N, C-alpha and C positions, 0 to 999 in steps of 0.2 A: 595079839593077833590081829584085831580090829586094826589099830593102827598099822599093823603092816600091809593090811590091805589097801588101806587107803594111800599108803605111801605108793603102792606098785599102781594103783591106778592113776595117781596123779603122773607117774613116769610114764604109763600108757600114753595120758593126755599130751606131755610131752613131744614124747614120739610121732603121734598123731598131727601134732601143728609142725614140726619141722620133718615132715616126712617128705622125701624127695626120692626122685630117680635121674639116674644119669645117663643122657643118652649119646652116642656116637655121632655127628653132627653128619659125616660122610659115609655109605658103605664101602664104599671104594675109594681110591684116590681121588683127590677134590682137581677139579678141572684144570687149576693153575696152581702150579708150585712157587712159594715165597723163598725156595732157594736154601731153608735152613733145616740143618741136620743134626744139631748137637742135641743132648738130653736136656730136654723140659726141667726148669728150676722153678721152684717154689720157694722164696727167700723171705719170709714174715710175710705172706698174704700177697705177694708179687711173682706173678709167673712170668717166666720168660721163655722163649724156645720154644711157642705152642706151635706143634705141628701137627697134630691131633685134636683139630677144634669139638668142641661139646656142649650139650645143653645141660643143665641142672636145671630141672622143673621143681616148684615148690607149689601144690596144687591146695587150695582151700579147702577146709571143712566143706559138706556138701550144704551145712544148715545155713552157714553164711555167705555162700559162693554167690558172686554179683556176675558172672558170666562172663570176666573181663581177664584180657590176658596183658604180662607186660614182658617183651623182651628186653633184657636189660647188658647195655655194651661198657664193661668198665673202662676206665681210663688208666691212661700210661706212657702218653706220650708216641703212642704206635709202636714202642720198644717192649712194654710189658703189660701186665695186666693186675690192678688194685683189687685183686677178685674179691676180696673181704668185705671192706667197708664200701664198696662201690659195686659190690656184687651180691654176695650173698645176703649180707644184712638187709639190703634195700631189698630182695627177695621175700624174705621171710617178714619184713614189715608190711610188705603187700599181702603176703598170704593172711595176716592177721586182719586185713582191711576186706577179704572175703576176694581178693585178684591172684590169678595165679601169676607168680614172679619166676621167670624163667632167665637164667643167667647163661648168656653165650661166652663162652671161653673161645673166644676169635684168635684167628692165627696173627702175625705180626707182619705187614705188607714186605719188611726187609727192601723196599723200595720198586716192591712189586703192586702198584697201586691198586690193582683190581680186589686183591684178595681179599680186603676184610670186609667189601661190599658183597662179594662172591657165597662168605659165611651167612650175612645176614640173610641173605636172600633164600638159603638153604635151611635158615632157622625159620622164617616166618612161612616158607614153604611146609614144613614141617607139624609146625606149629597148626597151622589152617587144618593139615591132614586129621590132625588130632581134635579139631574142636569138640566133634558132636560126642567122643568118648572122656573127653577131660570137661565135658556140661561147660564151654566156651562158644560165645556169641560169634560167628565169622566175620563178624563186622564191628567186633569189638577189642580186637589185638593190635596195641600200641607198641611203641619203642623207646628206651629212655636209654641215656647216655650220660657219661659222666667225662668234662674234659676232652681228650681227645677220642673217647669212648661217645662223646657228644658230638663229635665230627662225622662219627661214623653215623649217629642214630639222624643225624640233618642230611648228610648223603642218602640214606635210605628213605627219606622223607622228602628228597628233592628230586633223585634221580631212578626212579622205578620204573619199570618197561613195562608193568602191567597192574591191571586194578590188584590182583592176588599178590604181587608183591609191596605194594602201597602200606605203610602202617596207618592203621586209624587215627594217632594220635601221637604227639610227642612229647617227653618230658626229657628237658636238658639242663644238666646241671653244670654249670660255670663250662661252658662248650667250648669248646675250638670251632669257628665256624669258617673263618675264610683263611685263605691260602695266601693272600696278600700284605700289605705294610705291616697289619698289626696282628699277623698270626700267631702261632707258637713254634717257633722254629726249628724245635727239636720234633714236634708232629709231622712238620712239612718238610722237613729233610729225611724222616724215618718214611714217610707214604711216596714224595713224588722225587726224592733224590735231592743233592745238593743245588742243583743248578736247572729246576724244571721249567719248561716253555712256558709260553705267555698263555697259551692254551690251556695247559694243563693246569697251571695257576686259576685261571678263568673256570674251566669246568669244576673243579675242587673245592672253590670258593662258593658257599653253600648259599650264603646270602644273595649271589646274582643268578641262582638256578630255581627260586621259588617263584610259584606261578599258582594260579587259581586251585589247582589240584592238590597242592600241599597239605596235609593235614594240621588242623588245630595243633599248638603246642604252649607248654607253660616252661617260662626259663627262668633259675634259681640261680643266684650268683651274689657273690658280695662286691662291693666298690672298690674297695683295697687290694681287689685281685693283682699281683705284677706279672703271674705267670702266663696267665691268659687275659689279654685286656677286656674290659666290661663291653668296649665299642664291637666285640664279637656278637655279644647277645644282642646289642642295643640295634643295631645292621638288621640282624637277623627279623627281631621283631617288628623292625620298620619297614622290611620286605612284605612279611605276611601282613600287616595293615592293609600295606599300599596295594595288594593284591585281596582283601577285603575277606581275609583267615580270621578266625575267631583265635586271639593270641593273649596270654597274660605273661606279666614279667615281674620278679619280687626281686629287688637289689637291695642287699643287707648292707648294713653300714659297714661291716668290718667280717673279718672272718678269712680274709685270704684265699687261696685256693686249694682243693683237693679234701674237704671237710666230707664230704658224702654222707655217711649215716654215722658218722663219730658225735657223740652225744658231749665233745668238751668244746663244739662249735656252739658259740653264744645263742646263736639263732635257730638252734636244733629242735626244739619242742615247737616254736613259731612257723620254722619253714614244714614240719611233718602234715600241722593243722591245716596251712594255706593249702597244702598238695592235696589233703585230703578232702577239702573244700570242694578244691575245684575237679577232682576227680568226679565227685558226685555232680557235678553241673554239666559233665560234660554230654553233648548232645551228637547222639549218632545217627 
């Protein structure tokens, strides 16, 4: 009987750690339609045809809560979302660090370029409105993004129209940054279409939009990434330093693209250790 009681307590602790709430992002129809109407598909943790964006919130236990939140933008080339290893798994790790991990299931642009940022802006507005209830400091709400989600995170960090929409920091995993010569072509086509104008390329090339108000960032990537060339991250890091913005970048010798929270990435433990240390040094 005693053993059964201990098992029950363990089960409760697991539920508490993974406790989550799912929130519909828009009460009504989003302002801009992406034109998609097909049924949402989830194929092995990759979601496509997102028409109803949501937030999945993982709040830390009050005993370890650091008052920090991160809105997470999974990657997938602006065509789908790698929602597990670049979303929920990272949120759970943040939760274990005393940080609220909030997964944004955002709509695919389908060549309607303003749609992803529209969803992010709604997400950060919602999170700020819940800061007091969730015991989050209103000046400690950051964004994380993987690959094309990294482009969205960098866009949110460089295209905000008010203080309330500005993330307080950004965590960028092998991000698409530019829409120019060394972009990820699939991401650009899905966001801007096959024949974007010069002004669209300029506007959505985030290395060209950094200014003195861009939030601090950490960039994590692999040197042998052939899908999204490391030059994406390097130019963003350089632009941050040119504007005297605190920035950290770690380029691992190997690993390619898309490792996220997969523990078969050779530098998985080192990556998490470096990220954990960086989060502790953030000055808000």
